[in-house]
N, C-alpha and C positions, 0 to 999 in steps of 0.2 A: 455381437456377443449378448447376452442377455444381462439384465440387469445383477442378478445373482452373483455372476461372475465379474462382473464389474467391481460391486462391492465387497468381494473376496481379493480382489486383485488391489483396490486402496489397503486394506486391512491388513495384505502381505507386503504393501510400500511400506507402511508406516513401522511395521515390526521390521523389515530388513535395515529401515531407515535408524532404530533402536540399536541394533545389531552391530552395523557398519560401525555407527558413533563408539561403541564402547568397546571395541575392538583394539588390542593392544599392537596390532601390524606394523612397523615401522615404514613398508613398505606401500602403506593404504596411506593417500595425503590426507589431512583434516579437512582439507574443502570439497571432499568427495558427498555427492547426493545423490538419490535414489530419485528420477527422471521420473518413468512411468517402469511398470509392472504388465506383462500383458500373456495370460496365463491361457494355457488350450484349454478345450472343453472340458476334457477327459483328468483335469487338473495334473497328468504326468509331469508339464514342462513348464516353465515361466523361463520368457526373456526378459532380464531387467536391463534396462538403460539409465544408467549413469553418468553424472556430471560430475567431472573433477576440473574445480578451477583452479589453474595453474598454467603460468606462461610454458612451464617446459612439456614438450609434448610426450618427452621418456618420461617423465613424471607420470603424467595422466595412464600413459600405456602399461606402467607398472603396476598402478593403484587395478586398472581394472584384470589383468594379470594374476595380480594377489587375489583379488576378490574368486577370480574364476579357480584358485586354489585352493581355496578355503570354502568352497560350495559345497562342500558335503557337512562343514559344521554347519554352515549358516542355514542348511537346511534342516539341521537336527535341533538347531536353536528357534525359528519359525516354527517346527513341527512341534516344539514342547511349549513355546510361549502363546500358539494360538488355538492348539491341543485339535490339531485337524489331522485324518487320518493317512489320507493321499499326500506323500510328500513330494511335492516336483522337483525337475533338476533344475536347478539354477545356470542359466546360463547368463553371464555379464556381457556387456556392451557399453562403448564409450558412447556416451550422447553428448553430438556436439554445438546441438540447439541453439545453446546458451553463447558459445562463443561466435558463434554466425549470427548472431544476432546484435554481440557487441560489433562486430566488424561493419555490420548494414549502417550500424548506426553511427559507426566512425565515417563511413563514405556520405551518408547525411547529414551531419554536421560540417565536413567538409563541403558540401554544396553547398548549402546554406551560409558561412562562412567566407565563400567565394562571391556570394551573391549580394552579401555586405559592403564589399570592399571597391 
C-alpha cells in the first residue's frame, strides 16, 4: 500500500472516530473506537475494524451491527467533512486485539504470581 493511501486511511480513521463519537445511537457503545481502516486502491471500499470495550459480547456485536446499519450516513458524513469525490462503502468488523491483549496479560500475570509463591 502506498504512503498516499496510508495517509488517507489515517485521515478517514480520525474522521470516523469523530463521527462515531458524535452519533446519538443508543445501540453503539460509548467505548467504541476505530482501530484500523483499510482502503482499497480504487477507494470504493473501506474495511473498518472497531474495538468495543465491553464485557458483554452482545453489546459489542450490537455496536458493530448498528455501525453497519448506519454506514450510508457515515459515508455521507465522511464525504462532507473530508471533501472527497469517491465515497467508499464502509464495512465495520469487530477488532478483538485489545481483548486478546488483556487475556494474554492476565495469563502472564498469573504465571508471574505463581513463580513468586
